[in-house]
Short mmCIF file of the C-alpha atoms (twelve columns), coordinates in Angstrom:
data_MODEL
# 
_entry.id   MODEL 
# 
loop_
_atom_site.group_PDB 
_atom_site.id 
_atom_site.type_symbol 
_atom_site.label_atom_id 
_atom_site.label_alt_id 
_atom_site.label_comp_id 
_atom_site.label_asym_id 
_atom_site.label_seq_id 
_atom_site.Cartn_x 
_atom_site.Cartn_y 
_atom_site.Cartn_z 
_atom_site.pdbx_PDB_model_num 
ATOM 1  C CA . THR A 1  9.029   -5.591 -25.199 1 
ATOM 2  C CA . SER A 2  8.638   -9.309 -24.807 1 
ATOM 3  C CA . ASP A 3  9.958   -9.468 -21.245 1 
ATOM 4  C CA . ALA A 4  8.007   -8.321 -18.220 1 
ATOM 5  C CA . LYS A 5  8.363   -8.936 -14.514 1 
ATOM 6  C CA . VAL A 6  5.331   -9.002 -12.222 1 
ATOM 7  C CA . VAL A 7  5.521   -8.771 -8.440  1 
ATOM 8  C CA . GLY A 8  2.604   -9.032 -6.039  1 
ATOM 9  C CA . GLY A 9  3.028   -7.749 -2.501  1 
ATOM 10 C CA . TYR A 10 1.159   -7.064 0.718   1 
ATOM 11 C CA . VAL A 11 1.765   -4.704 3.640   1 
ATOM 12 C CA . THR A 12 -0.238  -4.432 6.883   1 
ATOM 13 C CA . VAL A 13 -0.664  -0.733 7.655   1 
ATOM 14 C CA . SER A 14 -2.825  -0.867 10.777  1 
ATOM 15 C CA . ASN A 15 -4.333  -3.677 12.785  1 
ATOM 16 C CA . GLY A 16 -6.780  -2.578 15.453  1 
ATOM 17 C CA . SER A 17 -5.383  0.960  15.642  1 
ATOM 18 C CA . THR A 18 -7.498  3.939  16.627  1 
ATOM 19 C CA . THR A 19 -7.551  6.566  13.903  1 
ATOM 20 C CA . THR A 20 -8.892  10.084 13.557  1 
ATOM 21 C CA . PRO A 21 -9.803  12.046 10.430  1 
ATOM 22 C CA . GLY A 22 -6.624  13.247 8.741   1 
ATOM 23 C CA . SER A 23 -4.305  10.833 10.541  1 
ATOM 24 C CA . GLU A 24 -1.742  9.078  8.369   1 
ATOM 25 C CA . GLN A 25 0.299   5.897  8.459   1 
ATOM 26 C CA . VAL A 26 3.361   5.396  6.248   1 
ATOM 27 C CA . PHE A 27 4.280   2.119  4.572   1 
ATOM 28 C CA . SER A 28 7.019   0.757  2.355   1 
ATOM 29 C CA . TYR A 29 7.616   -2.403 0.371   1 
ATOM 30 C CA . THR A 30 10.947  -3.602 -1.008  1 
ATOM 31 C CA . TYR A 31 11.194  -5.839 -4.083  1 
ATOM 32 C CA . SER A 32 14.001  -7.143 -6.282  1 
ATOM 33 C CA . ASP A 33 15.260  -4.539 -8.716  1 
ATOM 34 C CA . PHE A 34 13.728  -3.706 -12.068 1 
ATOM 35 C CA . ALA A 35 15.731  -2.224 -14.966 1 
ATOM 36 C CA . TYR A 36 13.583  0.947  -14.865 1 
ATOM 37 C CA . ILE A 37 11.011  2.377  -12.471 1 
ATOM 38 C CA . PRO A 38 8.022   -0.020 -12.619 1 
ATOM 39 C CA . ILE A 39 4.304   0.651  -12.687 1 
ATOM 40 C CA . VAL A 40 2.870   0.226  -9.177  1 
ATOM 41 C CA . THR A 41 -0.775  -0.044 -8.149  1 
ATOM 42 C CA . ALA A 42 -1.796  -0.022 -4.475  1 
ATOM 43 C CA . THR A 43 -5.232  -1.140 -3.300  1 
ATOM 44 C CA . PRO A 44 -6.415  -0.770 0.326   1 
ATOM 45 C CA . ILE A 45 -8.235  -3.713 1.878   1 
ATOM 46 C CA . THR A 46 -10.002 -4.165 5.207   1 
ATOM 47 C CA . ILE A 47 -8.391  -6.928 7.266   1 
ATOM 48 C CA . GLU A 48 -9.495  -8.801 10.364  1 
ATOM 49 C CA . THR A 49 -12.925 -8.408 11.905  1 
ATOM 50 C CA . ASN A 50 -11.994 -5.668 14.364  1 
ATOM 51 C CA . GLY A 51 -12.014 -2.938 11.704  1 
ATOM 52 C CA . THR A 52 -14.824 -0.394 11.661  1 
ATOM 53 C CA . ASP A 53 -15.906 2.111  9.006   1 
ATOM 54 C CA . ALA A 54 -12.529 3.784  9.569   1 
ATOM 55 C CA . SER A 55 -11.000 0.830  7.707   1 
ATOM 56 C CA . LYS A 56 -13.244 1.455  4.720   1 
ATOM 57 C CA . ASP A 57 -12.712 5.193  4.361   1 
ATOM 58 C CA . VAL A 58 -9.032  5.618  3.481   1 
ATOM 59 C CA . SER A 59 -6.910  7.162  0.758   1 
ATOM 60 C CA . VAL A 60 -3.635  5.674  -0.495  1 
ATOM 61 C CA . ILE A 61 -0.905  7.947  -1.825  1 
ATOM 62 C CA . LEU A 62 2.291   6.562  -3.331  1 
ATOM 63 C CA . THR A 63 5.035   8.996  -2.337  1 
ATOM 64 C CA . ASN A 64 8.027   7.334  -4.021  1 
ATOM 65 C CA . VAL A 65 8.554   4.525  -6.509  1 
ATOM 66 C CA . SER A 66 12.068  3.351  -7.379  1 
ATOM 67 C CA . VAL A 67 13.537  0.318  -9.148  1 
ATOM 68 C CA . GLY A 68 13.550  -1.601 -5.830  1 
ATOM 69 C CA . ARG A 69 11.103  -0.006 -3.402  1 
ATOM 70 C CA . VAL A 70 7.749   1.753  -3.096  1 
ATOM 71 C CA . ASP A 71 6.791   4.138  -0.278  1 
ATOM 72 C CA . GLY A 72 3.348   5.433  0.496   1 
ATOM 73 C CA . ILE A 73 0.907   6.916  2.958   1 
ATOM 74 C CA . VAL A 74 -2.531  5.727  4.019   1 
ATOM 75 C CA . LYS A 75 -4.696  8.661  5.076   1 
ATOM 76 C CA . PHE A 76 -7.646  7.868  7.336   1 
ATOM 77 C CA . ASN A 77 -10.810 9.913  6.777   1 
ATOM 78 C CA . THR A 78 -13.028 8.626  9.621   1 
ATOM 79 C CA . ILE A 79 -12.622 8.188  13.376  1 
ATOM 80 C CA . GLY A 80 -12.620 4.631  14.671  1 
ATOM 81 C CA . VAL A 81 -10.632 1.422  14.922  1 
ATOM 82 C CA . SER A 82 -8.946  0.495  11.678  1 
ATOM 83 C CA . SER A 83 -7.400  -2.648 10.282  1 
ATOM 84 C CA . VAL A 84 -6.030  -1.918 6.819   1 
ATOM 85 C CA . GLY A 85 -3.657  -3.726 4.502   1 
ATOM 86 C CA . ILE A 86 -2.302  -2.707 1.111   1 
ATOM 87 C CA . ASN A 87 -2.194  -5.052 -1.879  1 
ATOM 88 C CA . LEU A 88 0.550   -4.104 -4.327  1 
ATOM 89 C CA . PHE A 89 0.786   -4.997 -8.003  1 
ATOM 90 C CA . ILE A 90 4.134   -4.134 -9.595  1 
ATOM 91 C CA . VAL A 91 4.950   -4.537 -13.300 1 
ATOM 92 C CA . GLY A 92 8.107   -3.576 -15.130 1 
ATOM 93 C CA . ILE A 93 11.111  -4.545 -17.211 1 
ATOM 94 C CA . PRO A 94 13.397  -7.099 -15.506 1 
ATOM 95 C CA . VAL A 95 17.097  -6.399 -14.996 1 
# 
């Protein structure tokens, strides 16, 4: 196709929160509708200076992607204070 829509987004998941191994934090991001379910990539980033190694040892799982919203979970693998954001890159066919 010759038409594509690209959306960049950001969500703060934790900011100075204490985490333990296996703890999870949910997130969601709403965007204007696509014609079909888009391709979504989520990348965790360490934010602020108060994050420890707990901010660097996370897993991101996208639990639902629809034409207008993405939901996910950040799973923390290390104990400590975490400050984590999620960068989102969304590509699809416009309405």
